[in-house]
C-alpha positions, 0 to 999 in steps of 0.5 A: 557423381561418385560413390562418396557423393551418393552416400553423402546425399543419402545421409543428408536426406536422413538428416533432413528426415530427423529434423522434420521429425524434431530429432537431433541431426548431427553434422556429416563432416563430408570428405572426398566429395566432388568440389561442388558437393563438398562446398554444399556439404560444408554449408549444410553442416553449418546449417545442421549445427545452427539447427541443433543449437536452435533445437536445444535452445528452444527445448531449454526455453520450453522447459522454463530455463531462462538462465542459459545463454544462447551460443553466440554467432547463431543468427537463427536464434535471434527471435528466441533470444528476444523471447528469452529477454522478454520472458526474463523481464516478465519474470522480474515484473511478476516478482515485483507484482508478487511483492505488491508493486501493481504499477507494472505493465506489459506491452511486448507480448501481444495478446498475453500483454492484454491478459497480464495487464487485465490481471494487474488492473483487477488486482489494483481494483481489488486492492483499492476495495480492500483499502476502502474497507480497511479505511472504513473499518477504522475511521469515523464516517462523519469526521474522517478521524479514527474510530473507537475500534482503531483507538482500542487497537492502539491501546492494545499496541501500547499494552504490548510495547513497553518501550513507548512510554510515557504516553499521554491521553486527552479526552475532549467532549463537545459542549452543547451538542444536545442544545444544538441538535434541539435548536437546529436539528442534527445537521447543525449537530453534525456540523459542530462535530466535524468542526470540533474534529478539525480543531483537534486535527489542526492542534495535534502532531502527525504522530498523535492518534485522534479518534472519535470514540462516541457521539460527542466524545474524542480521545487523543493518544499523545505519543511520548508526552509527559504532563507538561507536554499534555498541558501544552497540547491542551493549550494548543487546542484551546488556542486553535478553538479560539482562532476558529471561533473568531471566524465562526460566530454562528456555530462556535465550538466549545470543548471540555478537555482533560489529560492523563499520563501513563508511564508504563502499560499497567497505568493505561487504564488509570491514565484514561480514567484520570483524563476522563475525570479531568475532562468532566471537572473542566466541564463543571468549572466552565459551566460554573464560569458561564453561569457566574458570567450570566449572573453578573450581566444581570446585576445592577451597576 
């Protein structure tokens, strides 16, 4: 062993000490060594280069920088590159969760995956609970129709939306509910209310708003409907009601109906008033027809 060999080995030991102390250790670039040690020195320098790349890349990841690409050809970086890829994908999944996508699931980070997936499940349950609360806040519990609170929200939207006109309103009142309650109890009355709601739902378009706004009173918002279209909607409700009553002879449905049209936000209240008045007029007329029909049955032929 010559003097160059001894100096090299001393320097190599110092590099190893630096590595063990988590410090950078630059290559030695040996020259003038004995052949066997020269070969070792060249391989040791390659190891130092790889370890320095590993150290730098690990520090980069520890600082949260996932954008920097690892230098090619350093096989020691394989596990860290895999971790970087996993963290990049996890970052994308987290961004998706932040945007409202709760269908994400992690299965590549061991115990962290369990914690992440538990968080997602908790968020799903929280969302489901919030959606249920929201649903119950704007829907009638008996019929599943929108309730008065949602109907009032819809009116507020229409007051602020000058371009959504004309708009039609239908008011429907279930006939004979008190008689049904007195004769068969509230269970029969509730059944009639639910059947009336089904008739209204099957008679209207998907974009229309059907709401139960009182015990036996319903309101329908017909978006984009003029007087002719409102009349068509009433005729459709009556036809659906007749079809239902052909099948349901024990508890037939009877509803009084009225319509009003608003051509701008200022006429909303007037349209509702006219629809309500038309419904009461329809109820009076139909009661008169019923009385006349009964009276006619009692007349001698």
